RODO-2510 file (C-alpha; in nm, 4 decimals, decimal comma):
residues 83
     n   res          X          Y          Z
     1     m    -4,4848    -2,9567     2,6090
     2     p    -4,4140    -3,2075     2,3454
     3     q    -4,6232    -3,4223     2,1334
     4     f    -4,9812    -3,3730     2,3523
     5     q    -5,2040    -3,5398     2,4399
     6     v    -5,5195    -3,2802     2,4127
     7     i    -5,8123    -3,4800     2,6210
     8     e    -6,1797    -3,2523     2,6864
     9     g    -6,2916    -3,4155     3,0106
    10     r    -6,2835    -3,8020     2,8772
    11     r    -6,2762    -3,7197     2,5640
    12     w    -5,8988    -3,7587     2,3496
    13     l    -5,9608    -3,5592     2,0849
    14     a    -5,5687    -3,5404     1,8889
    15     t    -5,2050    -3,5530     1,9361
    16     v    -5,0649    -3,2724     1,9334
    17     d    -4,6398    -3,1583     1,8566
    18     l    -4,6224    -2,9111     2,1180
    19     a    -4,9039    -2,7212     2,3719
    20     w    -4,9629    -2,4903     2,6321
    21     p    -5,2207    -2,6382     2,7869
    22     e    -5,2609    -2,3235     3,0691
    23     a    -5,2080    -2,0789     2,7678
    24     r    -5,4783    -2,3438     2,4557
    25     l    -5,2040    -2,2692     2,2292
    26     i    -5,1150    -2,5421     2,0483
    27     v    -4,8299    -2,5236     1,7368
    28     e    -4,8149    -2,8065     1,4809
    29     y    -4,5847    -2,8246     1,2501
    30     e    -4,7557    -2,9815     0,8960
    31     g    -4,4905    -3,1675     0,6893
    32     s    -4,5393    -3,1526     0,2291
    33     y    -4,7995    -3,4357     0,2785
    34     h    -5,0422    -3,1550     0,5400
    35     v    -5,0795    -3,0094     0,2059
    36     e    -5,2048    -3,2840    -0,0297
    37     g    -5,5339    -3,4237    -0,1532
    38     r    -5,7237    -3,5571     0,1892
    39     q    -5,4455    -3,5309     0,4865
    40     i    -5,5240    -3,1001     0,4641
    41     i    -5,9023    -3,2243     0,4515
    42     q    -5,7954    -3,4140     0,7196
    43     d    -5,6410    -3,0941     0,9406
    44     d    -5,8309    -2,8670     0,8920
    45     g    -6,1126    -3,1308     1,0327
    46     r    -5,8809    -3,1923     1,3832
    47     y    -5,8519    -2,8040     1,3570
    48     e    -6,1264    -2,6994     1,4009
    49     r    -6,2584    -2,9745     1,7026
    50     l    -5,9983    -2,8026     1,8839
    51     e    -6,1008    -2,4226     1,8222
    52     a    -6,4494    -2,5598     1,8696
    53     t    -6,2922    -2,6587     2,3004
    54     g    -6,1226    -2,3019     2,2841
    55     w    -5,7758    -2,4072     2,2273
    56     r    -5,6078    -2,2147     1,9144
    57     v    -5,3766    -2,3409     1,7027
    58     v    -5,0599    -2,2242     1,5627
    59     r    -4,9896    -2,4063     1,1995
    60     l    -4,6694    -2,3446     1,0536
    61     l    -4,4763    -2,4798     0,7237
    62     a    -4,1446    -2,5724     0,6882
    63     a    -4,0788    -2,2441     0,4819
    64     d    -4,2159    -2,0885     0,7742
    65     l    -3,8634    -2,2120     1,0303
    66     r    -3,6376    -2,0374     0,7618
    67     d    -3,7198    -1,7271     1,0028
    68     m    -3,7287    -1,8842     1,3534
    69     d    -3,7079    -1,5282     1,4830
    70     a    -4,0819    -1,4926     1,3082
    71     v    -4,1909    -1,8076     1,4685
    72     i    -4,0926    -1,7235     1,8132
    73     a    -4,2627    -1,3837     1,7695
    74     r    -4,5369    -1,5920     1,6520
    75     i    -4,5502    -1,7842     1,9832
    76     q    -4,4950    -1,5215     2,1921
    77     a    -4,7971    -1,2909     2,0441
    78     a    -4,9607    -1,5986     2,0510
    79     l    -4,9837    -1,6035     2,4152
    80     r    -4,9735    -1,2653     2,4947
    81     p    -5,3029    -1,2550     2,7120
    82     a    -5,5349    -1,0512     2,4744
    83     a    -5,5964    -0,6603     2,5285
***
């Protein structure tokens, strides 16, 4: 689901780019401002909070989008049940 609202109990945690709630998987695209200054610190904290509640996060940068086959493979691998 695009622009998914992550809510645990009654607590809002984040609005994320894409999510597969049944698999507790989030995919986030991070533009160039996400790797600068305080933004990266804020993002890391947000992802830590999401992961602490059982969500997994796949982070994508612009360079990743140059190889969509690899992006799809990463998402598919993350959606596979653990063996």
